[in-house]
C-alpha positions in Angstrom: 94.2 91.3 72.8 95.1 94.7 71.2 98.8 94.2 70.1 99.8 97.9 70.9 98.3 97.6 74.4 100.2 94.4 75.0 103.5 96.0 73.9 102.8 98.9 76.3 102.1 96.5 79.1 105.4 94.6 78.4 107.4 97.8 78.1 106.0 99.2 81.4 106.3 96.0 83.6 109.0 93.7 82.2 112.0 95.6 83.7 110.4 96.0 87.1 109.3 92.3 87.2 112.8 91.2 86.2 114.3 93.2 89.0 111.8 91.8 91.5 112.3 88.3 90.4 116.1 88.7 90.4 116.0 90.1 94.0 114.1 87.0 95.1 116.1 84.3 93.2 119.4 86.0 92.7 119.9 84.3 89.3 119.6 86.3 86.1 118.7 83.5 83.8 116.0 82.2 86.1 114.6 85.7 86.6 114.4 86.2 82.9 112.7 82.9 82.4 110.2 83.6 85.1 109.2 87.0 83.7 108.8 85.3 80.2 106.6 82.7 81.8 104.5 85.4 83.6 103.9 87.3 80.3 103.1 84.0 78.5 100.5 83.2 81.3 99.1 86.6 80.9 98.6 86.2 77.2 97.0 82.9 77.8 94.7 84.4 80.4 93.7 87.3 78.2 93.1 85.0 75.2 90.7 82.9 77.2 88.9 85.9 78.8 90.2 85.2 82.3 92.7 88.0 82.6 93.0 90.4 85.5 90.0 92.6 86.1 91.2 95.0 88.8 94.9 95.6 89.3 97.2 94.5 86.5 100.4 95.5 88.5 99.5 93.3 91.5 98.4 90.5 89.3 101.7 90.5 87.5 103.8 90.6 90.7 101.6 88.0 92.3 102.1 85.8 89.2 105.9 86.4 89.4 106.0 85.5 93.2 104.0 82.3 92.5 106.1 81.3 89.6 109.3 81.8 91.8 107.8 79.6 94.5 107.0 77.0 91.9 110.5 77.2 90.6 112.0 76.9 94.1 109.9 73.9 94.9 110.8 72.2 91.6 114.5 72.8 92.0 114.4 71.9 95.7 116.4 75.0 96.5 115.4 77.7 99.0 114.4 81.0 97.3 116.8 83.7 98.5 115.3 87.0 99.3 118.5 89.0 99.5 118.6 92.4 97.8 122.3 93.3 98.2 123.5 93.1 94.7 120.6 94.9 93.2 120.4 97.7 95.7 124.1 98.4 95.6 124.0 98.7 91.9 121.2 101.2 92.2 123.0 103.4 94.6 125.9 105.7 93.5 128.2 105.0 96.5 130.3 108.2 95.7 127.3 110.2 96.7 126.9 108.6 100.1 128.9 109.7 103.1 131.0 107.0 104.9 128.5 106.7 107.7 125.6 106.2 105.4 127.6 103.3 103.6 128.3 101.7 106.9 124.7 101.9 108.0 123.6 100.7 104.7 125.8 97.6 104.9 124.6 97.0 108.4 121.0 97.1 107.3 121.7 94.6 104.5 123.6 92.3 106.7 120.7 92.5 109.2 118.2 91.7 106.5 120.1 88.7 105.4 120.7 87.3 109.0 118.0 88.5 111.3 114.7 88.5 109.2 112.6 85.6 108.3 111.8 84.9 104.6 108.3 86.4 105.0 109.8 89.5 106.8 112.4 90.1 104.0 109.7 89.6 101.3 107.3 92.2 103.0 110.2 94.7 103.4 111.1 94.3 99.8 107.6 94.7 98.5 106.7 97.5 100.9 109.8 99.7 100.8 111.7 98.8 97.6 108.8 98.0 95.3 106.5 100.6 97.1 103.4 98.4 97.2 100.6 99.2 99.5 99.7 97.0 102.4 96.7 95.6 100.4 98.8 94.9 97.3 101.5 93.2 99.4 98.9 91.0 101.1 97.5 90.0 97.7 100.9 89.2 96.4 102.1 87.0 99.2 98.6 85.6 99.8 98.1 86.8 103.4 95.6 89.1 105.1 96.5 92.8 105.4 96.5 92.6 109.2 99.0 89.7 109.0 101.3 91.7 106.6 101.2 94.6 109.1 102.3 92.3 111.8 105.1 90.9 109.7 106.3 94.4 108.7 106.3 95.6 112.3 108.2 92.6 113.5 110.6 93.1 110.7 111.3 96.7 111.5 111.6 95.9 115.3 114.1 93.1 114.5 116.1 95.5 112.2 116.1 98.3 114.9 117.1 95.9 117.6 120.0 94.4 115.5 121.2 97.9 114.5 121.0 99.2 118.0 123.0 96.2 119.4 125.6 96.6 116.6 125.8 100.4 117.3 126.4 99.7 121.1 129.0 97.1 120.2 130.9 99.5 117.9 130.8 102.2 120.6 132.1 99.9 123.3 134.8 98.3 121.2 136.0 101.5 119.5 139.7 102.1 120.2 139.2 105.8 120.2 136.6 105.5 122.9 138.7 103.4 125.0 141.7 105.8 124.9 139.5 108.8 126.0 139.2 107.7 129.7 142.9 107.0 130.0 143.6 110.5 128.6 141.1 112.1 131.0 142.4 110.1 134.0 146.0 111.0 133.4 
């Protein structure tokens, strides 16, 4: 219960936990309340001698996830796992080429429409939060092998969706339709 250590823990993890909570619930006030609840729980656990023993980061993310699930159950709303707003704020669009922006928007749309909640959650934890398979499994309460399967299915679904959209754009492009007419004339 060293006060300086607690301040360092808060400074190191509060912002990241807030972003994570916001990505999942898409409500700034709720995300802020959840992070406060997580740190309050951490203090209670440490005071009683039952705090995390192995990986503080995983413990905090797991607590945040469970608190979000509790909040969703309490409010009878479905927890949204969309990342669009956060991710767009984190990327300077002036640095991206037009093709990259289009691809980025297609990926976000595909994540919203084609992936299950578990798949979106695993993609967020693995690729945006950069957790290992083991840490991701601990956070969502599943076995590592199950997380691998979820991740592989999510990536396959995204590839399939992006491939189908790419073919649709190629076929429906007015520029492509004009080329055969010009060659045949």
